[in-house]
C-alpha positions as CSV (number, residue, x, y, z in Angstrom):
1,M,315.8,120.5,-2.8
2,T,317.1,118.1,-0.2
3,G,315.0,116.4,2.4
4,R,314.3,113.3,4.3
5,P,310.6,112.2,4.6
6,N,309.8,110.7,7.9
7,Y,307.6,107.7,7.6
8,Y,307.2,106.3,11.2
9,Y,304.4,103.8,10.8
10,T,302.7,102.4,13.9
11,W,300.9,99.1,14.2
12,T,298.5,97.3,16.5
13,T,297.1,93.7,16.4
14,S,293.5,94.8,15.8
15,R,292.2,95.2,12.3
16,P,289.2,97.3,11.2
17,A,286.4,95.4,9.6
18,V,285.5,98.0,6.9
19,A,288.0,98.6,4.0
20,R,287.2,102.0,2.6
21,V,289.0,105.3,2.0
22,S,288.1,107.9,4.6
23,T,289.6,111.0,6.2
24,S,289.1,113.2,9.3
25,R,289.2,116.9,10.1
26,T,292.4,116.3,11.9
27,E,294.0,114.7,8.8
28,L,292.8,117.5,6.5
29,L,294.2,120.1,8.8
30,H,297.6,118.3,9.0
31,I,297.7,117.8,5.2
32,G,296.8,121.4,4.5
33,L,299.4,122.8,6.9
34,A,302.1,120.5,5.5
35,F,301.2,121.4,1.9
36,L,301.3,125.1,2.7
37,V,304.6,125.1,4.5
38,L,306.4,122.9,1.9
39,T,305.1,125.0,-0.9
40,V,306.4,128.2,0.8
41,D,309.7,126.4,1.2
42,L,310.0,125.6,-2.5
43,V,308.8,129.1,-3.5
44,I,311.7,130.5,-1.5
45,I,314.2,128.1,-3.2
46,L,312.9,128.7,-6.7
47,G,312.7,132.4,-6.1
48,G,316.4,132.7,-5.7
49,G,318.0,130.4,-3.1
50,G,316.8,131.7,0.2
51,L,315.7,134.9,1.8
52,L,318.8,135.3,3.9
53,L,321.0,135.1,0.7
54,R,319.2,137.9,-1.0
55,S,320.8,141.3,-1.4
56,S,318.5,142.8,-3.9
57,S,316.8,146.0,-2.9
58,G,313.7,145.0,-4.8
59,G,312.7,142.5,-2.1
60,F,311.9,138.8,-2.3
61,F,308.3,138.7,-3.2
62,S,308.7,141.2,-6.1
63,L,311.0,138.7,-7.7
64,V,308.8,135.6,-7.4
65,S,306.9,134.8,-10.6
66,P,303.5,133.1,-10.8
67,I,305.0,130.1,-12.6
68,E,307.5,129.6,-9.7
69,I,304.6,129.5,-7.3
70,L,302.6,127.1,-9.5
71,A,305.7,124.9,-10.0
72,A,306.3,124.7,-6.2
73,A,302.7,123.9,-5.4
74,T,302.5,121.2,-8.2
75,A,305.8,119.7,-7.0
76,V,304.6,119.4,-3.4
77,L,301.1,118.2,-4.5
78,T,302.4,115.4,-6.7
79,G,305.8,114.6,-5.1
80,F,304.9,114.7,-1.5
81,L,301.1,114.8,-0.9
82,C,300.1,112.2,-3.5
83,H,303.0,110.0,-2.3
84,E,301.6,110.1,1.3
85,L,298.0,109.6,0.1
86,A,299.1,106.6,-1.9
87,H,300.3,105.0,1.4
88,K,297.0,105.8,3.1
89,V,294.7,104.7,0.2
90,Y,296.5,101.3,-0.1
91,A,296.4,100.6,3.6
92,Q,292.7,101.7,4.0
93,R,291.6,99.7,0.9
94,H,293.1,96.7,2.6
95,G,291.3,97.2,5.9
96,F,293.7,99.1,7.9
97,W,293.3,102.5,9.6
98,A,295.7,105.1,8.1
99,E,296.0,108.9,8.2
100,F,298.7,111.5,7.6
101,R,300.1,113.3,10.6
102,M,302.4,116.3,10.2
103,S,305.5,117.0,12.3
104,P,305.4,120.6,13.5
105,S,309.1,120.6,14.4
106,G,310.0,119.0,11.1
107,L,308.0,121.6,9.1
108,L,309.6,124.4,11.1
109,F,313.0,123.1,10.4
110,S,312.3,122.8,6.7
111,F,311.2,126.4,6.6
112,L,314.4,127.6,8.5
113,T,316.6,125.6,6.1
114,S,314.9,127.1,3.1
115,L,315.8,130.5,4.3
116,V,319.5,129.7,3.8
117,G,319.1,128.1,0.4
118,F,318.2,124.4,0.8
119,I,315.5,122.2,2.3
120,W,315.9,119.4,4.8
121,A,312.3,118.3,5.1
122,V,310.8,116.0,7.8
123,P,307.1,117.0,7.1
124,G,305.3,114.1,8.8
125,A,304.2,110.6,8.4
126,T,301.4,108.3,7.2
127,V,300.4,106.5,10.4
128,V,299.0,103.0,9.9
129,S,297.2,101.0,12.6
130,G,295.9,97.4,12.5
131,M,298.8,96.0,10.5
132,S,300.8,93.2,12.2
133,E,304.5,93.8,12.7
134,Y,305.1,90.5,10.8
135,D,302.8,91.3,7.8
136,R,305.7,92.0,5.4
137,K,303.5,91.8,2.3
138,N,301.1,94.6,3.3
139,W,303.9,96.7,4.8
140,G,305.9,96.3,1.6
141,R,303.0,97.1,-0.7
142,T,301.8,100.0,1.4
143,S,305.3,101.4,1.3
144,L,305.9,100.9,-2.4
145,A,302.6,102.6,-3.3
146,G,304.2,106.0,-2.6
147,P,307.3,105.7,-4.9
148,V,305.1,104.1,-7.7
149,T,302.8,107.1,-7.5
150,N,305.8,109.4,-7.9
151,A,307.0,107.4,-10.9
152,V,303.6,107.7,-12.6
153,F,303.7,111.5,-12.2
154,G,307.3,111.7,-13.1
155,L,306.8,109.9,-16.4
156,G,303.8,112.0,-17.2
157,F,305.7,115.2,-16.6
158,Y,308.6,113.9,-18.7
159,A,306.3,113.0,-21.6
160,A,304.7,116.5,-21.4
161,A,308.2,118.1,-21.4
162,A,309.2,116.2,-24.5
163,A,306.0,117.2,-26.3
164,T,306.4,120.9,-25.3
165,Y,310.1,120.8,-26.3
166,L,309.1,119.6,-29.8
167,G,306.6,122.4,-29.9
168,H,309.3,124.9,-28.9
169,S,307.5,125.9,-25.8
170,G,309.5,127.6,-23.0
171,I,307.5,125.6,-20.3
172,Y,309.4,122.4,-20.8
173,P,312.1,123.1,-18.3
174,W,309.5,123.5,-15.6
175,L,308.0,120.1,-16.6
176,I,311.4,118.6,-16.4
177,L,311.8,120.0,-12.9
178,L,308.6,118.4,-11.8
179,A,309.6,115.1,-13.4
180,W,313.0,115.3,-11.6
181,F,311.4,116.1,-8.3
182,N,309.1,113.1,-8.4
183,G,311.8,110.8,-9.6
184,W,314.2,112.0,-6.9
185,F,311.5,111.7,-4.2
186,A,310.7,108.1,-5.3
187,T,314.4,107.1,-5.5
188,F,315.3,108.6,-2.1
189,N,312.5,106.9,-0.4
190,L,313.5,103.5,-1.7
191,F,316.8,103.7,0.2
192,P,316.7,100.8,2.8
193,I,317.4,103.2,5.7
194,G,315.5,103.3,8.9
195,P,311.9,104.4,8.5
196,L,312.1,105.0,4.7
197,D,310.0,103.0,2.3
198,G,312.8,101.0,0.9
199,A,313.5,99.2,4.2
200,K,310.0,97.8,4.3
201,V,309.9,97.0,0.5
202,R,313.2,95.1,0.8
203,R,312.0,93.1,3.8
204,W,308.9,92.1,1.7
205,N,310.6,91.3,-1.7
206,A,314.2,92.1,-2.4
207,G,313.8,91.5,-6.1
208,I,311.0,94.1,-6.4
209,W,313.0,96.5,-4.2
210,I,316.2,96.3,-6.4
211,A,314.2,96.6,-9.7
212,S,312.3,99.6,-8.4
213,L,315.4,101.3,-7.0
214,V,317.3,100.8,-10.2
215,A,314.5,101.9,-12.5
216,F,313.7,105.0,-10.5
217,G,317.4,105.8,-10.1
218,V,317.9,105.7,-13.8
219,F,314.9,107.9,-14.4
220,T,316.2,110.4,-11.8
221,G,319.7,110.4,-13.5
222,I,318.1,111.1,-16.9
223,T,316.0,114.0,-15.6
224,T,319.0,115.4,-13.8
225,A,321.0,115.4,-17.0
226,V,318.2,117.1,-18.9
227,L,317.6,119.6,-16.1
228,Y,321.2,120.7,-16.1
229,G,321.4,120.9,-19.9
230,Y,323.6,117.9,-20.6
231,L,320.7,116.3,-22.6
232,T,317.5,117.4,-24.2
233,P,314.1,115.8,-23.3
234,L,314.6,113.6,-26.4
235,L,317.9,112.3,-24.9
236,G,320.0,114.1,-27.5
237,R,322.1,117.3,-27.7
Protein backbone atom coordinates (compact mmCIF):
# COMPACT_ATOMS: atom_id res chain seq x y z
CA MET A 1 0.00 0.00 0.00
CA THR A 2 1.16 3.48 -0.75
CA GLY A 3 -0.39 6.58 0.67
CA ARG A 4 0.08 9.99 2.13
CA PRO A 5 -1.74 10.86 5.32
CA ASN A 6 -2.84 14.45 5.43
CA TYR A 7 -2.38 16.03 8.85
CA TYR A 8 -3.35 19.66 8.46
CA TYR A 9 -3.58 20.86 12.04
CA THR A 10 -5.22 24.18 12.83
CA TRP A 11 -4.60 26.40 15.80
CA THR A 12 -6.06 29.31 17.75
CA THR A 13 -4.78 31.36 20.66
CA SER A 14 -7.54 30.29 23.07
CA ARG A 15 -7.08 27.19 25.21
CA PRO A 16 -9.87 25.06 26.74
CA ALA A 17 -9.86 24.88 30.53
CA VAL A 18 -10.82 21.19 30.81
CA ALA A 19 -8.25 18.57 29.81
CA ARG A 20 -10.23 15.40 29.12
CA VAL A 21 -10.73 12.96 26.28
CA SER A 22 -14.05 13.44 24.52
CA THR A 23 -15.63 12.96 21.12
CA SER A 24 -18.69 14.05 19.16
CA ARG A 25 -21.21 12.51 16.80
CA THR A 26 -19.51 14.32 13.95
CA GLU A 27 -16.14 12.81 14.77
CA LEU A 28 -17.58 9.31 15.19
CA LEU A 29 -19.24 9.60 11.79
CA HIS A 30 -16.02 10.79 10.14
CA ILE A 31 -13.94 8.07 11.82
CA GLY A 32 -16.42 5.37 10.86
CA LEU A 33 -16.58 6.39 7.21
CA ALA A 34 -12.80 6.71 6.91
CA PHE A 35 -12.32 3.30 8.55
CA LEU A 36 -14.86 1.67 6.23
CA VAL A 37 -13.45 3.15 3.02
CA LEU A 38 -9.82 2.38 3.87
CA THR A 39 -10.71 -1.17 4.88
CA VAL A 40 -12.47 -1.71 1.55
CA ASP A 41 -9.41 -0.27 -0.21
CA LEU A 42 -7.10 -2.77 1.51
CA VAL A 43 -9.47 -5.68 0.94
CA ILE A 44 -9.36 -4.87 -2.77
CA ILE A 45 -5.55 -4.83 -2.73
CA LEU A 46 -5.18 -7.99 -0.64
CA GLY A 47 -7.81 -9.71 -2.73
CA GLY A 48 -5.69 -9.55 -5.84
CA GLY A 49 -4.39 -6.14 -6.75
CA GLY A 50 -7.44 -4.25 -7.92
CA LEU A 51 -10.85 -4.88 -9.39
CA LEU A 52 -9.90 -3.45 -12.78
CA LEU A 53 -6.96 -5.84 -13.07
CA ARG A 54 -9.07 -8.95 -12.54
CA SER A 55 -9.94 -11.24 -15.42
CA SER A 56 -11.24 -14.20 -13.44
CA SER A 57 -14.77 -15.25 -14.31
CA GLY A 58 -15.30 -16.15 -10.67
CA GLY A 59 -15.67 -12.49 -9.73
CA PHE A 60 -13.91 -10.48 -7.07
CA PHE A 61 -15.81 -11.17 -3.87
CA SER A 62 -15.76 -14.93 -4.41
CA LEU A 63 -11.97 -14.74 -4.18
CA VAL A 64 -11.71 -12.66 -1.00
CA SER A 65 -11.07 -14.75 2.11
CA PRO A 66 -12.21 -13.91 5.65
CA ILE A 67 -8.59 -13.61 6.79
CA GLU A 68 -7.94 -10.96 4.12
CA ILE A 69 -10.90 -8.94 5.38
CA LEU A 70 -9.74 -9.35 8.98
CA ALA A 71 -6.16 -8.37 8.10
CA ALA A 72 -7.34 -5.28 6.20
CA ALA A 73 -9.59 -4.14 9.04
CA THR A 74 -6.86 -4.73 11.64
CA ALA A 75 -4.27 -2.86 9.57
CA VAL A 76 -6.56 0.16 9.22
CA LEU A 77 -7.57 0.02 12.89
CA THR A 78 -4.02 -0.10 14.26
CA GLY A 79 -2.08 1.63 11.50
CA PHE A 80 -4.36 4.53 10.72
CA LEU A 81 -7.18 4.91 13.24
CA CYS A 82 -5.14 4.40 16.42
CA HIS A 83 -2.45 6.66 14.96
CA GLU A 84 -4.98 9.46 14.56
CA LEU A 85 -6.56 8.84 17.97
CA ALA A 86 -3.11 9.05 19.58
CA HIS A 87 -2.75 12.59 18.22
CA LYS A 88 -6.20 13.43 19.52
CA VAL A 89 -5.77 11.88 22.98
CA TYR A 90 -2.42 13.57 23.63
CA ALA A 91 -3.77 16.97 22.59
CA GLN A 92 -6.98 16.64 24.60
CA ARG A 93 -5.19 15.37 27.70
CA HIS A 94 -3.08 18.53 27.58
CA GLY A 95 -6.03 20.86 27.38
CA PHE A 96 -6.55 21.35 23.67
CA TRP A 97 -9.56 20.66 21.49
CA ALA A 98 -8.86 17.92 18.95
CA GLU A 99 -11.01 15.78 16.67
CA PHE A 100 -10.57 13.77 13.49
CA ARG A 101 -12.10 15.07 10.28
CA MET A 102 -12.19 12.98 7.12
CA SER A 103 -11.43 14.23 3.62
CA PRO A 104 -14.25 13.06 1.29
CA SER A 105 -12.21 13.78 -1.84
CA GLY A 106 -9.17 12.04 -0.34
CA LEU A 107 -11.17 8.93 0.53
CA LEU A 108 -12.74 8.86 -2.93
CA PHE A 109 -9.32 9.12 -4.52
CA SER A 110 -7.96 6.30 -2.34
CA PHE A 111 -10.82 4.06 -3.47
CA LEU A 112 -10.28 4.88 -7.14
CA THR A 113 -6.55 4.15 -6.90
CA SER A 114 -7.23 0.83 -5.14
CA LEU A 115 -9.21 -0.27 -8.18
CA VAL A 116 -6.04 -0.19 -10.26
CA GLY A 117 -3.83 -1.96 -7.76
CA PHE A 118 -2.38 0.62 -5.35
CA ILE A 119 -3.55 3.09 -2.74
CA TRP A 120 -2.75 6.78 -2.50
CA ALA A 121 -4.61 7.68 0.66
CA VAL A 122 -5.38 11.15 1.97
CA PRO A 123 -8.08 10.06 4.44
CA GLY A 124 -8.29 13.13 6.63
CA ALA A 125 -6.70 14.93 9.55
CA THR A 126 -6.68 15.31 13.29
CA VAL A 127 -7.67 18.95 13.74
CA VAL A 128 -6.21 20.65 16.84
CA SER A 129 -7.38 23.97 18.22
CA GLY A 130 -6.07 26.06 21.11
CA MET A 131 -2.38 25.27 20.56
CA SER A 132 -0.19 28.27 19.84
CA GLU A 133 1.69 28.30 16.56
CA TYR A 134 4.88 28.77 18.57
CA ASP A 135 4.30 25.91 21.03
CA ARG A 136 6.84 23.58 19.46
CA LYS A 137 6.90 21.18 22.41
CA ASN A 138 3.20 20.34 22.35
CA TRP A 139 3.08 20.25 18.55
CA GLY A 140 6.04 17.91 18.50
CA ARG A 141 4.73 15.59 21.18
CA THR A 142 1.23 15.54 19.70
CA SER A 143 2.72 14.62 16.33
CA LEU A 144 5.08 11.97 17.73
CA ALA A 145 2.24 10.21 19.57
CA GLY A 146 0.95 8.76 16.28
CA PRO A 147 4.17 7.08 15.06
CA VAL A 148 4.96 5.84 18.59
CA THR A 149 1.55 4.14 18.69
CA ASN A 150 2.32 2.48 15.35
CA ALA A 151 5.67 1.31 16.72
CA VAL A 152 4.01 -0.32 19.74
CA PHE A 153 1.55 -2.18 17.53
CA GLY A 154 4.28 -3.09 15.06
CA LEU A 155 6.52 -4.62 17.73
CA GLY A 156 3.55 -6.49 19.19
CA PHE A 157 2.61 -7.98 15.83
CA TYR A 158 6.22 -8.90 15.15
CA ALA A 159 6.56 -10.68 18.49
CA ALA A 160 3.33 -12.58 17.78
CA ALA A 161 4.65 -13.46 14.30
CA ALA A 162 7.88 -14.87 15.79
CA ALA A 163 5.90 -16.92 18.32
CA THR A 164 3.55 -18.34 15.69
CA TYR A 165 6.49 -19.05 13.37
CA LEU A 166 8.10 -21.14 16.11
CA GLY A 167 4.77 -22.88 16.54
CA HIS A 168 4.65 -23.65 12.80
CA SER A 169 1.44 -21.68 12.35
CA GLY A 170 0.48 -20.41 8.92
CA ILE A 171 -0.81 -17.13 10.39
CA TYR A 172 2.62 -15.60 10.92
CA PRO A 173 2.87 -14.00 7.43
CA TRP A 174 -0.31 -12.03 8.17
CA LEU A 175 1.15 -10.85 11.46
CA ILE A 176 4.31 -9.78 9.64
CA LEU A 177 2.14 -7.87 7.19
CA LEU A 178 0.49 -6.01 10.08
CA ALA A 179 3.88 -5.30 11.67
CA TRP A 180 5.18 -3.98 8.35
CA PHE A 181 2.12 -1.80 7.79
CA ASN A 182 2.49 -0.14 11.18
CA GLY A 183 6.24 0.30 10.78
CA TRP A 184 5.88 1.77 7.31
CA PHE A 185 3.11 4.13 8.42
CA ALA A 186 5.22 5.37 11.36
CA THR A 187 8.32 5.84 9.22
CA PHE A 188 6.54 7.61 6.37
CA ASN A 189 4.86 10.03 8.74
CA LEU A 190 8.21 10.98 10.26
CA PHE A 191 9.47 12.38 6.97
CA PRO A 192 9.94 16.15 7.56
CA ILE A 193 7.72 17.11 4.65
CA GLY A 194 4.90 19.66 4.72
CA PRO A 195 2.09 18.65 7.06
CA LEU A 196 3.52 15.23 7.98
CA ASP A 197 4.36 14.51 11.63
CA GLY A 198 8.11 14.57 11.07
CA ALA A 199 8.17 18.28 10.26
CA LYS A 200 6.66 19.19 13.63
CA VAL A 201 8.76 16.66 15.57
CA ARG A 202 11.96 17.98 13.99
CA ARG A 203 11.08 21.58 14.84
CA TRP A 204 10.55 20.52 18.46
CA ASN A 205 13.58 18.25 18.95
CA ALA A 206 15.89 17.26 16.09
CA GLY A 207 17.60 14.55 18.15
CA ILE A 208 14.36 12.78 18.99
CA TRP A 209 13.23 13.10 15.39
CA ILE A 210 16.44 11.53 14.01
CA ALA A 211 16.43 8.70 16.57
CA SER A 212 12.76 7.93 15.90
CA LEU A 213 13.13 8.00 12.13
CA VAL A 214 16.18 5.71 12.21
CA ALA A 215 14.62 3.25 14.67
CA PHE A 216 11.32 3.02 12.83
CA GLY A 217 13.10 2.88 9.49
CA VAL A 218 15.24 -0.07 10.61
CA PHE A 219 12.15 -1.88 11.87
CA THR A 220 10.36 -1.28 8.57
CA GLY A 221 13.39 -2.59 6.68
CA ILE A 222 13.45 -5.76 8.77
CA THR A 223 9.74 -6.42 8.35
CA THR A 224 10.05 -5.80 4.60
CA ALA A 225 12.85 -8.39 4.36
CA VAL A 226 10.78 -10.91 6.32
CA LEU A 227 7.62 -10.16 4.35
CA TYR A 228 9.35 -10.85 1.04
CA GLY A 229 11.03 -14.00 2.32
CA TYR A 230 14.60 -12.77 2.56
CA LEU A 231 14.59 -13.44 6.31
CA THR A 232 12.50 -15.43 8.76
CA PRO A 233 10.82 -13.72 11.78
CA LEU A 234 13.84 -14.89 13.81
CA LEU A 235 16.12 -12.93 11.46
CA GLY A 236 17.66 -16.07 9.96
CA ARG A 237 17.15 -18.09 6.80
